N, CA, C and O atoms as a Tripos MOL2 file, in Angstrom:
@<TRIPOS>MOLECULE
protein
  276   275    69     0     0
PROTEIN
NO_CHARGES

@<TRIPOS>ATOM
      1 N          46.3220 -100.4300    7.9240 N.3       1 MET1
      2 CA         46.2120  -98.7490    9.4370 C.3       1 MET1
      3 C          45.9260  -99.8780    9.9580 C.2       1 MET1
      4 O          45.8010 -100.9800    9.4220 O.2       1 MET1
      5 N          45.7780  -99.4070   11.5450 N.am      2 ASP2
      6 CA         45.0950  -99.3800   12.9450 C.3       2 ASP2
      7 C          43.4220  -98.7770   12.9560 C.2       2 ASP2
      8 O          43.0350  -97.7580   13.5270 O.2       2 ASP2
      9 N          42.6290  -99.7000   12.1780 N.am      3 LYS3
     10 CA         41.4550  -98.8630   11.7340 C.3       3 LYS3
     11 C          40.4670  -97.8710   14.0900 C.2       3 LYS3
     12 O          39.5030  -97.1600   14.3760 O.2       3 LYS3
     13 N          41.0740  -98.2410   14.5190 N.am      4 ASN4
     14 CA         40.9880  -97.9420   16.5260 C.3       4 ASN4
     15 C          42.2740  -96.3940   16.1410 C.2       4 ASN4
     16 O          41.9720  -95.2180   16.3420 O.2       4 ASN4
     17 N          43.0900  -96.6780   15.8050 N.am      5 LYS5
     18 CA         43.7340  -95.3350   15.0210 C.3       5 LYS5
     19 C          43.1180  -94.1270   14.7430 C.2       5 LYS5
     20 O          42.7980  -93.0890   15.3230 O.2       5 LYS5
     21 N          43.0540  -94.7910   13.3170 N.am      6 SER6
     22 CA         42.1350  -93.7580   12.3720 C.3       6 SER6
     23 C          40.8240  -93.1850   12.3450 C.2       6 SER6
     24 O          40.3310  -92.2600   11.6990 O.2       6 SER6
     25 N          40.3500  -94.0400   13.2870 N.am      7 VAL7
     26 CA         39.0120  -93.1120   14.6680 C.3       7 VAL7
     27 C          39.0390  -92.3170   15.9890 C.2       7 VAL7
     28 O          38.3510  -91.7920   16.8640 O.2       7 VAL7
     29 N          40.5080  -92.6180   15.4780 N.am      8 ALA8
     30 CA         40.7820  -91.7600   17.0460 C.3       8 ALA8
     31 C          41.3730  -90.7090   16.7190 C.2       8 ALA8
     32 O          41.3870  -89.8510   17.6020 O.2       8 ALA8
     33 N          42.0850  -90.3470   15.3590 N.am      9 ASP9
     34 CA         42.5240  -89.2220   14.7390 C.3       9 ASP9
     35 C          41.5120  -88.4880   14.6940 C.2       9 ASP9
     36 O          41.4140  -87.4290   15.3140 O.2       9 ASP9
     37 N          40.2180  -89.2120   13.5860 N.am     10 PHE10
     38 CA         39.6750  -88.1600   13.2110 C.3      10 PHE10
     39 C          38.6750  -87.5000   14.7860 C.2      10 PHE10
     40 O          38.2560  -86.4360   15.2430 O.2      10 PHE10
     41 N          38.6960  -88.5780   15.0260 N.am     11 MET11
     42 CA         38.0990  -87.7160   15.9430 C.3      11 MET11
     43 C          38.7130  -86.6900   17.1840 C.2      11 MET11
     44 O          38.1590  -86.1530   18.1430 O.2      11 MET11
     45 N          39.9260  -86.6880   16.7600 N.am     12 ASN12
     46 CA         40.4760  -85.4860   17.4710 C.3      12 ASN12
     47 C          40.2370  -84.3200   16.6940 C.2      12 ASN12
     48 O          39.5580  -83.3580   17.0530 O.2      12 ASN12
     49 N          41.0990  -84.5150   15.1220 N.am     13 SER13
     50 CA         40.6150  -83.6210   14.8440 C.3      13 SER13
     51 C          39.5820  -82.9750   14.4310 C.2      13 SER13
     52 O          39.5980  -81.8180   14.0120 O.2      13 SER13
     53 N          38.6990  -83.6360   14.5190 N.am     14 PHE14
     54 CA         36.9700  -83.4880   14.8470 C.3      14 PHE14
     55 C          36.8390  -82.3370   15.5970 C.2      14 PHE14
     56 O          36.2640  -81.3280   15.1900 O.2      14 PHE14
     57 N          37.5610  -82.5070   17.1090 N.am     15 LEU15
     58 CA         37.4820  -81.9490   18.0020 C.3      15 LEU15
     59 C          38.2520  -80.5210   17.9570 C.2      15 LEU15
     60 O          38.0520  -79.5020   18.6180 O.2      15 LEU15
     61 N          39.0420  -80.7590   17.1140 N.am     16 ASN16
     62 CA         40.0110  -80.1010   17.2950 C.3      16 ASN16
     63 C          39.3170  -78.4430   15.9900 C.2      16 ASN16
     64 O          39.8170  -77.3590   15.6930 O.2      16 ASN16
     65 N          38.3920  -78.9420   15.7230 N.am     17 THR17
     66 CA         38.1470  -78.0700   14.6270 C.3      17 THR17
     67 C          37.3080  -76.5060   15.0170 C.2      17 THR17
     68 O          36.1200  -76.2730   15.2410 O.2      17 THR17
     69 N          38.5930  -75.5610   14.9730 N.am     18 PRO18
     70 CA         37.5470  -74.4620   15.3960 C.3      18 PRO18
     71 C          35.7020  -74.4670   15.2470 C.2      18 PRO18
     72 O          34.9260  -75.1560   14.5850 O.2      18 PRO18
     73 N          35.5600  -73.5820   16.0050 N.am     19 GLU19
     74 CA         33.7480  -73.1190   15.9430 C.3      19 GLU19
     75 C          33.9520  -71.7980   14.9030 C.2      19 GLU19
     76 O          34.7050  -70.8660   15.1820 O.2      19 GLU19
     77 N          32.9370  -71.8940   13.3150 N.am     20 PRO20
     78 CA         32.5600  -71.2590   12.6500 C.3      20 PRO20
     79 C          32.3020  -69.5470   13.5830 C.2      20 PRO20
     80 O          32.2410  -69.4380   14.8080 O.2      20 PRO20
     81 N          32.1770  -68.2510   12.4450 N.am     21 LYS21
     82 CA         31.8090  -67.6360   12.8770 C.3      21 LYS21
     83 C          30.4730  -67.5330   13.2440 C.2      21 LYS21
     84 O          29.9010  -68.4360   12.6340 O.2      21 LYS21
     85 N          29.3900  -66.7040   14.1450 N.am     22 ILE22
     86 CA         28.2180  -67.0510   13.5980 C.3      22 ILE22
     87 C          28.1350  -65.8520   12.5750 C.2      22 ILE22
     88 O          28.9870  -64.9900   12.7920 O.2      22 ILE22
     89 N          27.0020  -65.5210   11.1390 N.am     23 ASP23
     90 CA         26.7260  -64.8190   10.7030 C.3      23 ASP23
     91 C          25.4560  -64.1670   10.7370 C.2      23 ASP23
     92 O          24.4060  -64.3360   10.1180 O.2      23 ASP23
     93 N          25.9860  -63.0550   11.9890 N.am     24 ASN24
     94 CA         25.2860  -61.9660   13.0180 C.3      24 ASN24
     95 C          23.5660  -61.5480   11.8550 C.2      24 ASN24
     96 O          22.4110  -61.6110   12.2750 O.2      24 ASN24
     97 N          24.0100  -61.1560   10.4080 N.am     25 GLU25
     98 CA         23.2230  -60.4470    9.5100 C.3      25 GLU25
     99 C          22.4000  -61.6160    8.9690 C.2      25 GLU25
    100 O          21.2120  -61.3400    8.7980 O.2      25 GLU25
    101 N          22.7570  -62.8130    8.6750 N.am     26 TYR26
    102 CA         21.5630  -64.1330    8.1500 C.3      26 TYR26
    103 C          21.3640  -64.4210    9.0430 C.2      26 TYR26
    104 O          20.2930  -64.9510    8.7490 O.2      26 TYR26
    105 N          21.4910  -64.6700   10.6380 N.am     27 TYR27
    106 CA         21.0650  -65.3130   12.0290 C.3      27 TYR27
    107 C          19.8620  -63.7430   11.7890 C.2      27 TYR27
    108 O          18.8040  -64.3720   11.7380 O.2      27 TYR27
    109 N          19.4980  -62.4560   11.6520 N.am     28 GLU28
    110 CA         18.4310  -62.1380   12.3420 C.3      28 GLU28
    111 C          17.4410  -61.5190   11.3070 C.2      28 GLU28
    112 O          16.5650  -60.6550   11.3450 O.2      28 GLU28
    113 N          18.1890  -62.6830    9.9860 N.am     29 ILE29
    114 CA         16.8320  -62.9270    8.6400 C.3      29 ILE29
    115 C          16.4930  -63.9410    8.9590 C.2      29 ILE29
    116 O          15.3160  -63.7040    9.2300 O.2      29 ILE29
    117 N          16.6110  -64.7640    9.1110 N.am     30 GLU30
    118 CA         15.5040  -66.1350    9.8970 C.3      30 GLU30
    119 C          15.3340  -65.9960   11.1070 C.2      30 GLU30
    120 O          15.2020  -67.0010   11.8050 O.2      30 GLU30
    121 N          15.2990  -64.8820   11.5930 N.am     31 GLU31
    122 CA         15.1320  -65.0950   12.9260 C.3      31 GLU31
    123 C          13.1540  -63.7690   12.4140 C.2      31 GLU31
    124 O          11.9610  -63.9690   12.6440 O.2      31 GLU31
    125 N          13.7720  -62.8260   11.8440 N.am     32 GLN32
    126 CA         12.2510  -62.2940   11.0800 C.3      32 GLN32
    127 C          11.1000  -63.3610   10.0010 C.2      32 GLN32
    128 O           9.8700  -63.3440    9.9620 O.2      32 GLN32
    129 N          12.1720  -64.2960    9.1520 N.am     33 TYR33
    130 CA         11.5130  -64.6860    8.5570 C.3      33 TYR33
    131 C          10.6740  -66.0740    9.6840 C.2      33 TYR33
    132 O           9.7160  -66.8200    9.4820 O.2      33 TYR33
    133 N          11.2150  -65.9680   10.3600 N.am     34 PHE34
    134 CA         10.5010  -67.4280   11.5360 C.3      34 PHE34
    135 C           9.6380  -67.0440   12.1660 C.2      34 PHE34
    136 O           8.9310  -67.7660   12.8680 O.2      34 PHE34
    137 N           9.4770  -65.3370   11.9910 N.am     35 ARG35
    138 CA          8.2930  -64.9720   13.0740 C.3      35 ARG35
    139 C           7.2950  -64.2490   11.9950 C.2      35 ARG35
    140 O           6.2530  -63.8080   12.4790 O.2      35 ARG35
    141 N           7.4150  -64.1450   11.1450 N.am     36 GLN36
    142 CA          6.6240  -63.6830    9.9990 C.3      36 GLN36
    143 C           6.0310  -65.3160    9.7310 C.2      36 GLN36
    144 O           4.8300  -65.1210    9.9150 O.2      36 GLN36
    145 N           6.1180  -66.2910    9.5180 N.am     37 PHE37
    146 CA          5.8520  -67.5480    7.9690 C.3      37 PHE37
    147 C           6.0080  -68.3820    8.7860 C.2      37 PHE37
    148 O           5.8610  -69.4470    8.1860 O.2      37 PHE37
    149 N           6.4560  -68.7890   10.9460 N.am     38 GLY38
    150 CA          6.6850  -69.4980   11.7970 C.3      38 GLY38
    151 C           7.5560  -70.8660   10.8400 C.2      38 GLY38
    152 O           6.9200  -71.9140   10.7230 O.2      38 GLY38
    153 N           8.5400  -70.8130   10.3960 N.am     39 HIS39
    154 CA          9.0560  -71.7790   10.1330 C.3      39 HIS39
    155 C          10.6750  -71.1280    9.5190 C.2      39 HIS39
    156 O          10.9630  -69.9310    9.5240 O.2      39 HIS39
    157 N          11.5130  -72.1660    9.0560 N.am     40 GLY40
    158 CA         13.0960  -71.0180    8.7600 C.3      40 GLY40
    159 C          12.8760  -70.3560    6.9510 C.2      40 GLY40
    160 O          11.9870  -70.1250    6.1310 O.2      40 GLY40
    161 N          14.4500  -70.2830    7.1240 N.am     41 VAL41
    162 CA         14.3580  -69.9300    5.2610 C.3      41 VAL41
    163 C          14.6010  -71.2610    4.5360 C.2      41 VAL41
    164 O          15.6190  -71.8870    4.8330 O.2      41 VAL41
    165 N          13.8960  -71.6690    3.7630 N.am     42 PRO42
    166 CA         13.9270  -72.5320    3.2670 C.3      42 PRO42
    167 C          14.6760  -73.0080    1.7440 C.2      42 PRO42
    168 O          14.4990  -72.8940    0.5310 O.2      42 PRO42
    169 N          15.8580  -73.7630    2.9760 N.am     43 ARG43
    170 CA         16.7830  -73.5170    1.6840 C.3      43 ARG43
    171 C          17.2720  -75.0840    1.4180 C.2      43 ARG43
    172 O          18.4530  -75.2220    1.0990 O.2      43 ARG43
    173 N          16.5030  -76.1910    1.5200 N.am     44 GLU44
    174 CA         15.6870  -77.0130    0.7550 C.3      44 GLU44
    175 C          15.1940  -76.8910   -0.8210 C.2      44 GLU44
    176 O          15.5880  -77.7690   -1.5880 O.2      44 GLU44
    177 N          14.3610  -75.8520   -1.3250 N.am     45 MET45
    178 CA         14.0170  -75.5650   -2.0250 C.3      45 MET45
    179 C          14.8240  -73.8840   -2.8300 C.2      45 MET45
    180 O          14.4440  -73.0420   -3.6450 O.2      45 MET45
    181 N          15.4190  -73.9980   -2.4340 N.am     46 LEU46
    182 CA         16.9410  -72.3170   -3.3050 C.3      46 LEU46
    183 C          18.1010  -73.8700   -3.8000 C.2      46 LEU46
    184 O          18.6750  -74.8020   -3.2360 O.2      46 LEU46
    185 N          17.9270  -73.3630   -5.0670 N.am     47 PRO47
    186 CA         18.7250  -74.2710   -6.0620 C.3      47 PRO47
    187 C          20.8250  -74.2320   -5.0870 C.2      47 PRO47
    188 O          21.2650  -73.1950   -4.5920 O.2      47 PRO47
    189 N          21.3620  -75.1320   -5.0940 N.am     48 ASP48
    190 CA         22.4500  -75.6720   -4.3950 C.3      48 ASP48
    191 C          23.5510  -73.8040   -4.0750 C.2      48 ASP48
    192 O          23.9490  -73.0370   -3.1990 O.2      48 ASP48
    193 N          23.5220  -73.9940   -5.2730 N.am     49 SER49
    194 CA         24.3180  -72.7340   -5.6630 C.3      49 SER49
    195 C          23.9850  -71.4210   -5.1460 C.2      49 SER49
    196 O          24.7000  -70.4220   -5.2370 O.2      49 SER49
    197 N          22.5860  -71.5160   -4.4730 N.am     50 ILE50
    198 CA         22.4390  -69.8560   -3.8180 C.3      50 ILE50
    199 C          23.1030  -69.9620   -2.8270 C.2      50 ILE50
    200 O          22.9720  -71.0660   -2.2990 O.2      50 ILE50
    201 N          23.9600  -69.1060   -2.1860 N.am     51 SER51
    202 CA         24.6790  -68.4580   -1.0550 C.3      51 SER51
    203 C          24.8160  -67.8920   -0.2730 C.2      51 SER51
    204 O          25.0810  -66.7690   -0.7040 O.2      51 SER51
    205 N          24.8210  -67.8930    1.0580 N.am     52 THR52
    206 CA         24.0820  -66.7810    1.6370 C.3      52 THR52
    207 C          24.4300  -65.2420    1.6290 C.2      52 THR52
    208 O          25.1190  -65.0700    0.6240 O.2      52 THR52
    209 N          24.3860  -64.9220    1.8080 N.am     53 GLU53
    210 CA         25.6450  -63.7200    0.6230 C.3      53 GLU53
    211 C          24.3050  -62.7160   -0.5590 C.2      53 GLU53
    212 O          24.0140  -61.5630   -0.8770 O.2      53 GLU53
    213 N          23.8960  -64.0990   -0.8080 N.am     54 GLN54
    214 CA         22.0220  -63.6100   -2.4650 C.3      54 GLN54
    215 C          21.6970  -63.9490   -0.9380 C.2      54 GLN54
    216 O          21.8900  -62.8860   -0.3470 O.2      54 GLN54
    217 N          21.3300  -64.8330   -0.0940 N.am     55 ILE55
    218 CA         19.6600  -64.2980    0.5140 C.3      55 ILE55
    219 C          20.3030  -63.7300    0.7330 C.2      55 ILE55
    220 O          21.0020  -63.5330   -0.2610 O.2      55 ILE55
    221 N          20.8240  -62.8830    2.0400 N.am     56 LYS56
    222 CA         21.3630  -61.5510    2.0410 C.3      56 LYS56
    223 C          20.3360  -60.7700    1.4770 C.2      56 LYS56
    224 O          19.2190  -60.3750    1.8100 O.2      56 LYS56
    225 N          21.4180  -60.6430    0.0900 N.am     57 ASN57
    226 CA         21.0880  -58.9200   -0.7960 C.3      57 ASN57
    227 C          19.1000  -59.8410   -0.7800 C.2      57 ASN57
    228 O          18.0580  -59.4520   -0.2530 O.2      57 ASN57
    229 N          19.2360  -60.3850   -1.1410 N.am     58 ALA58
    230 CA         17.5550  -60.6910   -1.7890 C.3      58 ALA58
    231 C          16.5240  -59.5970   -0.4720 C.2      58 ALA58
    232 O          15.5770  -58.8870   -0.8120 O.2      58 ALA58
    233 N          17.0020  -59.7260    0.9030 N.am     59 PHE59
    234 CA         15.4940  -59.8100    1.5310 C.3      59 PHE59
    235 C          15.7630  -58.4040    1.8050 C.2      59 PHE59
    236 O          14.8450  -57.6800    2.1890 O.2      59 PHE59
    237 N          17.4110  -57.7780    1.5760 N.am     60 PHE60
    238 CA         17.4810  -56.2760    2.4060 C.3      60 PHE60
    239 C          18.9420  -56.3210    0.7830 C.2      60 PHE60
    240 O          20.1670  -56.4430    0.7890 O.2      60 PHE60
    241 N          18.2480  -56.2070    0.0310 N.am     61 PRO61
    242 CA         19.4460  -55.6610   -0.9350 C.3      61 PRO61
    243 C          19.9140  -54.3790   -0.6710 C.2      61 PRO61
    244 O          20.8860  -54.4680   -1.4220 O.2      61 PRO61
    245 N          20.0200  -53.1210   -0.1550 N.am     62 LYS62
    246 CA         20.1460  -51.9320    0.1040 C.3      62 LYS62
    247 C          21.1520  -52.0790    1.0500 C.2      62 LYS62
    248 O          21.2890  -50.9240    1.4530 O.2      62 LYS62
    249 N          21.9170  -52.7500    1.6410 N.am     63 ARG63
    250 CA         22.2650  -52.6750    2.8880 C.3      63 ARG63
    251 C          23.2410  -51.2470    3.6070 C.2      63 ARG63
    252 O          22.7960  -50.2070    3.1210 O.2      63 ARG63
    253 N          23.8460  -51.1020    4.1190 N.am     64 ILE64
    254 CA         24.2510  -49.7570    4.4840 C.3      64 ILE64
    255 C          24.9710  -50.3330    5.3280 C.2      64 ILE64
    256 O          26.0900  -49.8480    5.4990 O.2      64 ILE64
    257 N          24.7370  -51.0590    5.8060 N.am     65 ILE65
    258 CA         25.4970  -51.5430    7.6820 C.3      65 ILE65
    259 C          25.5740  -52.9070    7.1540 C.2      65 ILE65
    260 O          24.5940  -53.6490    7.0860 O.2      65 ILE65
    261 N          27.0340  -53.2980    6.6950 N.am     66 SER66
    262 CA         27.1070  -55.4590    7.3120 C.3      66 SER66
    263 C          27.5590  -54.8970    9.3890 C.2      66 SER66
    264 O          28.2060  -54.0390    9.9900 O.2      66 SER66
    265 N          26.6790  -56.0910    9.6820 N.am     67 LEU67
    266 CA         26.4100  -56.5930   11.0290 C.3      67 LEU67
    267 C          27.1150  -57.2240   11.7630 C.2      67 LEU67
    268 O          27.1400  -57.3110   12.9910 O.2      67 LEU67
    269 N          28.3690  -58.1830   10.1090 N.am     68 ASN68
    270 CA         29.5330  -59.2010   10.3340 C.3      68 ASN68
    271 C          30.3170  -59.1820   11.1190 C.2      68 ASN68
    272 O          31.1100  -58.2510   10.9800 O.2      68 ASN68
    273 N          30.5580  -60.0820   12.2890 N.am     69 TYR69
    274 CA         31.7130  -58.8310   12.9660 C.3      69 TYR69
    275 C          33.3760  -59.7200   12.7820 C.2      69 TYR69
    276 O          34.4140  -59.1680   13.1440 O.2      69 TYR69
@<TRIPOS>BOND
     1     1     2 1
     2     2     3 1
     3     3     4 2
     4     3     5 am
     5     5     6 1
     6     6     7 1
     7     7     8 2
     8     7     9 am
     9     9    10 1
    10    10    11 1
    11    11    12 2
    12    11    13 am
    13    13    14 1
    14    14    15 1
    15    15    16 2
    16    15    17 am
    17    17    18 1
    18    18    19 1
    19    19    20 2
    20    19    21 am
    21    21    22 1
    22    22    23 1
    23    23    24 2
    24    23    25 am
    25    25    26 1
    26    26    27 1
    27    27    28 2
    28    27    29 am
    29    29    30 1
    30    30    31 1
    31    31    32 2
    32    31    33 am
    33    33    34 1
    34    34    35 1
    35    35    36 2
    36    35    37 am
    37    37    38 1
    38    38    39 1
    39    39    40 2
    40    39    41 am
    41    41    42 1
    42    42    43 1
    43    43    44 2
    44    43    45 am
    45    45    46 1
    46    46    47 1
    47    47    48 2
    48    47    49 am
    49    49    50 1
    50    50    51 1
    51    51    52 2
    52    51    53 am
    53    53    54 1
    54    54    55 1
    55    55    56 2
    56    55    57 am
    57    57    58 1
    58    58    59 1
    59    59    60 2
    60    59    61 am
    61    61    62 1
    62    62    63 1
    63    63    64 2
    64    63    65 am
    65    65    66 1
    66    66    67 1
    67    67    68 2
    68    67    69 am
    69    69    70 1
    70    70    71 1
    71    71    72 2
    72    71    73 am
    73    73    74 1
    74    74    75 1
    75    75    76 2
    76    75    77 am
    77    77    78 1
    78    78    79 1
    79    79    80 2
    80    79    81 am
    81    81    82 1
    82    82    83 1
    83    83    84 2
    84    83    85 am
    85    85    86 1
    86    86    87 1
    87    87    88 2
    88    87    89 am
    89    89    90 1
    90    90    91 1
    91    91    92 2
    92    91    93 am
    93    93    94 1
    94    94    95 1
    95    95    96 2
    96    95    97 am
    97    97    98 1
    98    98    99 1
    99    99   100 2
   100    99   101 am
   101   101   102 1
   102   102   103 1
   103   103   104 2
   104   103   105 am
   105   105   106 1
   106   106   107 1
   107   107   108 2
   108   107   109 am
   109   109   110 1
   110   110   111 1
   111   111   112 2
   112   111   113 am
   113   113   114 1
   114   114   115 1
   115   115   116 2
   116   115   117 am
   117   117   118 1
   118   118   119 1
   119   119   120 2
   120   119   121 am
   121   121   122 1
   122   122   123 1
   123   123   124 2
   124   123   125 am
   125   125   126 1
   126   126   127 1
   127   127   128 2
   128   127   129 am
   129   129   130 1
   130   130   131 1
   131   131   132 2
   132   131   133 am
   133   133   134 1
   134   134   135 1
   135   135   136 2
   136   135   137 am
   137   137   138 1
   138   138   139 1
   139   139   140 2
   140   139   141 am
   141   141   142 1
   142   142   143 1
   143   143   144 2
   144   143   145 am
   145   145   146 1
   146   146   147 1
   147   147   148 2
   148   147   149 am
   149   149   150 1
   150   150   151 1
   151   151   152 2
   152   151   153 am
   153   153   154 1
   154   154   155 1
   155   155   156 2
   156   155   157 am
   157   157   158 1
   158   158   159 1
   159   159   160 2
   160   159   161 am
   161   161   162 1
   162   162   163 1
   163   163   164 2
   164   163   165 am
   165   165   166 1
   166   166   167 1
   167   167   168 2
   168   167   169 am
   169   169   170 1
   170   170   171 1
   171   171   172 2
   172   171   173 am
   173   173   174 1
   174   174   175 1
   175   175   176 2
   176   175   177 am
   177   177   178 1
   178   178   179 1
   179   179   180 2
   180   179   181 am
   181   181   182 1
   182   182   183 1
   183   183   184 2
   184   183   185 am
   185   185   186 1
   186   186   187 1
   187   187   188 2
   188   187   189 am
   189   189   190 1
   190   190   191 1
   191   191   192 2
   192   191   193 am
   193   193   194 1
   194   194   195 1
   195   195   196 2
   196   195   197 am
   197   197   198 1
   198   198   199 1
   199   199   200 2
   200   199   201 am
   201   201   202 1
   202   202   203 1
   203   203   204 2
   204   203   205 am
   205   205   206 1
   206   206   207 1
   207   207   208 2
   208   207   209 am
   209   209   210 1
   210   210   211 1
   211   211   212 2
   212   211   213 am
   213   213   214 1
   214   214   215 1
   215   215   216 2
   216   215   217 am
   217   217   218 1
   218   218   219 1
   219   219   220 2
   220   219   221 am
   221   221   222 1
   222   222   223 1
   223   223   224 2
   224   223   225 am
   225   225   226 1
   226   226   227 1
   227   227   228 2
   228   227   229 am
   229   229   230 1
   230   230   231 1
   231   231   232 2
   232   231   233 am
   233   233   234 1
   234   234   235 1
   235   235   236 2
   236   235   237 am
   237   237   238 1
   238   238   239 1
   239   239   240 2
   240   239   241 am
   241   241   242 1
   242   242   243 1
   243   243   244 2
   244   243   245 am
   245   245   246 1
   246   246   247 1
   247   247   248 2
   248   247   249 am
   249   249   250 1
   250   250   251 1
   251   251   252 2
   252   251   253 am
   253   253   254 1
   254   254   255 1
   255   255   256 2
   256   255   257 am
   257   257   258 1
   258   258   259 1
   259   259   260 2
   260   259   261 am
   261   261   262 1
   262   262   263 1
   263   263   264 2
   264   263   265 am
   265   265   266 1
   266   266   267 1
   267   267   268 2
   268   267   269 am
   269   269   270 1
   270   270   271 1
   271   271   272 2
   272   271   273 am
   273   273   274 1
   274   274   275 1
   275   275   276 2
@<TRIPOS>SUBSTRUCTURE
     1 MET1         2 RESIDUE 1 A MET
     2 ASP2         6 RESIDUE 1 A ASP
     3 LYS3        10 RESIDUE 1 A LYS
     4 ASN4        14 RESIDUE 1 A ASN
     5 LYS5        18 RESIDUE 1 A LYS
     6 SER6        22 RESIDUE 1 A SER
     7 VAL7        26 RESIDUE 1 A VAL
     8 ALA8        30 RESIDUE 1 A ALA
     9 ASP9        34 RESIDUE 1 A ASP
    10 PHE10       38 RESIDUE 1 A PHE
    11 MET11       42 RESIDUE 1 A MET
    12 ASN12       46 RESIDUE 1 A ASN
    13 SER13       50 RESIDUE 1 A SER
    14 PHE14       54 RESIDUE 1 A PHE
    15 LEU15       58 RESIDUE 1 A LEU
    16 ASN16       62 RESIDUE 1 A ASN
    17 THR17       66 RESIDUE 1 A THR
    18 PRO18       70 RESIDUE 1 A PRO
    19 GLU19       74 RESIDUE 1 A GLU
    20 PRO20       78 RESIDUE 1 A PRO
    21 LYS21       82 RESIDUE 1 A LYS
    22 ILE22       86 RESIDUE 1 A ILE
    23 ASP23       90 RESIDUE 1 A ASP
    24 ASN24       94 RESIDUE 1 A ASN
    25 GLU25       98 RESIDUE 1 A GLU
    26 TYR26      102 RESIDUE 1 A TYR
    27 TYR27      106 RESIDUE 1 A TYR
    28 GLU28      110 RESIDUE 1 A GLU
    29 ILE29      114 RESIDUE 1 A ILE
    30 GLU30      118 RESIDUE 1 A GLU
    31 GLU31      122 RESIDUE 1 A GLU
    32 GLN32      126 RESIDUE 1 A GLN
    33 TYR33      130 RESIDUE 1 A TYR
    34 PHE34      134 RESIDUE 1 A PHE
    35 ARG35      138 RESIDUE 1 A ARG
    36 GLN36      142 RESIDUE 1 A GLN
    37 PHE37      146 RESIDUE 1 A PHE
    38 GLY38      150 RESIDUE 1 A GLY
    39 HIS39      154 RESIDUE 1 A HIS
    40 GLY40      158 RESIDUE 1 A GLY
    41 VAL41      162 RESIDUE 1 A VAL
    42 PRO42      166 RESIDUE 1 A PRO
    43 ARG43      170 RESIDUE 1 A ARG
    44 GLU44      174 RESIDUE 1 A GLU
    45 MET45      178 RESIDUE 1 A MET
    46 LEU46      182 RESIDUE 1 A LEU
    47 PRO47      186 RESIDUE 1 A PRO
    48 ASP48      190 RESIDUE 1 A ASP
    49 SER49      194 RESIDUE 1 A SER
    50 ILE50      198 RESIDUE 1 A ILE
    51 SER51      202 RESIDUE 1 A SER
    52 THR52      206 RESIDUE 1 A THR
    53 GLU53      210 RESIDUE 1 A GLU
    54 GLN54      214 RESIDUE 1 A GLN
    55 ILE55      218 RESIDUE 1 A ILE
    56 LYS56      222 RESIDUE 1 A LYS
    57 ASN57      226 RESIDUE 1 A ASN
    58 ALA58      230 RESIDUE 1 A ALA
    59 PHE59      234 RESIDUE 1 A PHE
    60 PHE60      238 RESIDUE 1 A PHE
    61 PRO61      242 RESIDUE 1 A PRO
    62 LYS62      246 RESIDUE 1 A LYS
    63 ARG63      250 RESIDUE 1 A ARG
    64 ILE64      254 RESIDUE 1 A ILE
    65 ILE65      258 RESIDUE 1 A ILE
    66 SER66      262 RESIDUE 1 A SER
    67 LEU67      266 RESIDUE 1 A LEU
    68 ASN68      270 RESIDUE 1 A ASN
    69 TYR69      274 RESIDUE 1 A TYR
């Protein structure tokens, strides 16, 4: 296999990958946490199995309206 061809294929695939949607609710949690503590939510201190949804539920357990678009 031509090494240059595989790199070009990878880069084209990478560039054609659509951007993920922004989770506005989680973004707001990050903003509030930063304003309160001066840094973002410390994900490196959480287990890998913790999902973004679980973090949102921990901060706002009784969410009435989801801001996800």
